[in-house]
C-alpha positions as CSV (number, residue, x, y, z in Angstrom):
1,X,-7.1,-12.6,-29.2
2,X,-9.8,-9.7,-28.8
3,X,-9.4,-6.1,-29.7
4,X,-10.5,-2.6,-28.9
5,X,-13.9,-2.1,-30.4
6,X,-14.1,1.7,-30.6
7,X,-12.4,4.9,-29.7
8,X,-8.6,6.3,-29.7
9,X,-7.3,2.8,-29.8
10,X,-9.9,1.1,-31.9
11,X,-8.7,-2.1,-33.6
12,X,-5.7,-2.5,-31.2
13,X,-5.2,-6.2,-30.4
14,X,-5.4,-7.1,-26.8
15,X,-3.7,-10.3,-25.5
16,X,-5.5,-12.7,-23.2
17,X,-3.9,-14.4,-20.3
18,X,-3.3,-18.0,-21.0
19,X,-5.5,-19.6,-18.3
20,X,-8.0,-18.5,-15.8
21,X,-9.9,-15.7,-17.5
22,X,-12.6,-15.4,-19.9
23,X,-12.6,-12.3,-21.8
24,X,-15.8,-10.3,-22.5
25,X,-16.3,-11.0,-26.1
26,X,-16.2,-8.0,-28.7
27,X,-19.9,-8.4,-29.4
28,X,-20.8,-8.2,-25.8
29,X,-18.7,-5.2,-25.0
30,X,-20.0,-3.4,-28.0
31,X,-23.4,-3.8,-26.7
32,X,-22.7,-3.0,-23.1
33,X,-20.7,0.4,-24.0
34,X,-23.6,1.1,-26.4
35,X,-26.1,1.1,-23.5
36,X,-24.0,2.9,-21.2
37,X,-23.0,5.6,-23.6
38,X,-26.8,6.2,-24.5
39,X,-27.1,7.0,-20.7
40,X,-24.1,9.4,-20.7
41,X,-21.6,7.1,-19.2
42,X,-18.1,6.4,-20.3
43,X,-16.6,10.0,-21.7
44,X,-15.1,11.7,-18.7
45,X,-16.1,9.1,-16.2
46,X,-14.3,7.2,-13.7
47,X,-14.3,3.6,-14.3
48,X,-13.2,0.5,-12.0
49,X,-12.9,-3.0,-13.8
50,X,-13.0,-5.5,-11.1
51,X,-11.9,-9.1,-12.2
52,X,-10.4,-7.4,-15.1
53,X,-8.8,-10.3,-16.8
54,X,-7.1,-9.1,-20.0
55,X,-8.3,-5.5,-19.2
56,X,-10.7,-5.5,-22.1
57,X,-13.6,-3.6,-20.4
58,X,-11.4,-1.0,-18.7
59,X,-9.1,-0.3,-21.9
60,X,-12.2,0.0,-24.0
61,X,-13.5,2.6,-21.6
62,X,-10.4,4.3,-21.8
63,X,-10.2,4.3,-25.6
64,X,-13.7,5.6,-25.4
65,X,-12.5,8.6,-23.4
66,X,-13.1,7.6,-19.8
67,X,-11.1,10.0,-17.5
68,X,-9.7,7.6,-14.9
69,X,-9.5,3.7,-15.4
70,X,-8.5,1.3,-12.5
71,X,-8.2,-2.5,-13.5
72,X,-8.3,-4.6,-10.6
73,X,-6.8,-8.2,-11.0
74,X,-5.3,-10.8,-8.6
75,X,-3.6,-12.9,-11.2
76,X,-0.1,-11.8,-11.6
77,X,-0.1,-13.2,-15.2
78,X,-3.1,-11.4,-16.1
79,X,-1.8,-8.2,-14.5
80,X,1.4,-8.2,-16.6
81,X,-0.9,-8.9,-19.8
82,X,-3.3,-5.9,-18.7
83,X,-0.1,-3.6,-18.2
84,X,1.2,-5.0,-21.7
85,X,-2.2,-4.5,-23.4
86,X,-2.3,-0.9,-22.1
87,X,1.1,-0.1,-23.2
88,X,0.6,-1.4,-26.5
89,X,-2.7,0.4,-27.0
90,X,-1.0,3.8,-25.8
91,X,-3.7,4.0,-23.1
92,X,-2.8,5.2,-19.6
93,X,-4.5,3.2,-16.6
94,X,-3.9,2.2,-13.1
95,X,-3.8,-1.5,-12.4
96,X,-4.5,-2.7,-9.0
97,X,-2.8,-6.2,-8.3
98,X,-5.0,-7.1,-5.7
99,X,-8.4,-9.2,-5.2
100,X,-11.6,-7.5,-6.1
101,X,-12.6,-8.2,-2.4
102,X,-9.7,-6.5,-1.0
103,X,-10.0,-3.3,-3.3
104,X,-13.4,-2.7,-2.3
105,X,-12.7,-3.3,1.3
106,X,-10.2,-0.5,1.3
107,X,-11.1,3.1,1.9
108,X,-10.3,5.3,-0.8
109,X,-11.3,9.1,-1.7
110,X,-12.5,8.8,-5.2
111,X,-15.9,7.6,-6.3
112,X,-16.5,5.9,-9.5
113,X,-19.1,6.3,-12.2
114,X,-19.2,2.9,-13.4
115,X,-17.8,-0.5,-12.1
116,X,-17.4,-3.6,-14.3
117,X,-17.7,-6.7,-12.4
118,X,-17.1,-9.9,-14.2
119,X,-16.2,-12.7,-11.8
120,X,-15.2,-16.2,-12.6
121,X,-18.3,-18.1,-13.3
122,X,-17.7,-20.4,-10.5
123,X,-17.9,-17.2,-8.2
124,X,-20.8,-17.6,-5.6
125,X,-24.0,-15.7,-5.4
126,X,-23.2,-15.0,-1.7
127,X,-19.6,-13.6,-2.6
128,X,-21.2,-11.3,-5.2
129,X,-23.7,-10.0,-3.0
130,X,-21.1,-9.2,-0.3
131,X,-18.9,-7.5,-3.0
132,X,-21.7,-5.3,-4.4
133,X,-22.6,-4.3,-0.8
134,X,-19.2,-3.3,-0.1
135,X,-18.8,-1.6,-3.7
136,X,-21.6,0.7,-2.8
137,X,-19.6,3.3,-1.0
138,X,-17.1,3.5,-4.0
139,X,-19.7,4.4,-6.6
140,X,-21.0,8.0,-7.0
141,X,-24.7,8.5,-6.4
142,X,-25.7,8.1,-9.9
143,X,-23.1,5.5,-10.6
144,X,-23.7,2.0,-12.0
145,X,-22.5,-1.6,-11.2
146,X,-22.4,-3.6,-14.4
147,X,-22.2,-7.4,-13.8
148,X,-21.4,-10.0,-16.2
149,X,-22.2,-13.8,-15.3
150,X,-23.1,-17.0,-16.9
151,X,-26.7,-16.7,-18.6
152,X,-28.2,-19.3,-16.3
153,X,-27.1,-17.2,-13.3
154,X,-29.9,-15.5,-11.3
155,X,-30.1,-11.7,-10.9
156,X,-27.5,-10.5,-8.4
157,X,-28.9,-9.4,-4.9
158,X,-28.5,-5.8,-5.3
159,X,-27.8,-3.7,-2.0
160,X,-30.9,-2.1,-0.6
161,X,-31.9,1.0,-2.1
162,X,-30.5,-0.1,-5.8
163,X,-32.6,-0.7,-8.7
164,X,-32.1,-2.9,-11.9
165,X,-31.5,-0.3,-14.8
166,X,-31.2,-2.7,-17.6
167,X,-30.6,-6.6,-18.3
168,X,-29.5,-8.3,-21.5
169,X,-28.7,-11.7,-22.7
170,X,-26.0,-12.7,-25.3
171,X,-25.8,-16.3,-25.9
172,X,-24.3,-17.9,-22.8
173,X,-23.7,-14.4,-21.1
174,X,-26.0,-12.2,-19.2
175,X,-25.4,-8.8,-18.2
176,X,-27.1,-6.6,-15.8
177,X,-26.6,-2.6,-14.8
178,X,-28.0,-1.3,-11.6
179,X,-27.4,1.6,-9.2
180,X,-29.0,3.4,-6.6
181,X,-32.8,4.4,-6.9
182,X,-33.0,8.1,-7.7
């Protein structure tokens, strides 16, 4: 069991799917959100949480004042858990029951300020590179992609014209944030 760290739903417990997911720890989530909020992200922002799992990152963002949150998850049991967590926390989000790859391949009118990307650790570097390339059109010009992976993973291959904004390691987890060069 994990919980929402801050905001309107602070302290609310979040259920975790029984298998197949690896929720972002509260410590790592707090550090990520602290770094994002320091740069003016989250409040009144639009957020997409790819490979959402329990919905912890998306729900944390909504609790902290995000304007719109979309959680994208392909596992039916995980989708049910995300919806239950949102209902229990009293947070209104959109849940897209589809793969992250299918979501980024679709055309959509809205652009997002932040994309959380926490694929399974076995997700290949090549798949991540393609996902990031397809994600680019869904981000605002000043938007950020926040990628969480195993600490042994190499830095993602960012699309041309993107630059690393920050990188942090937390035990066996490494997090990168990058966006278009300004």
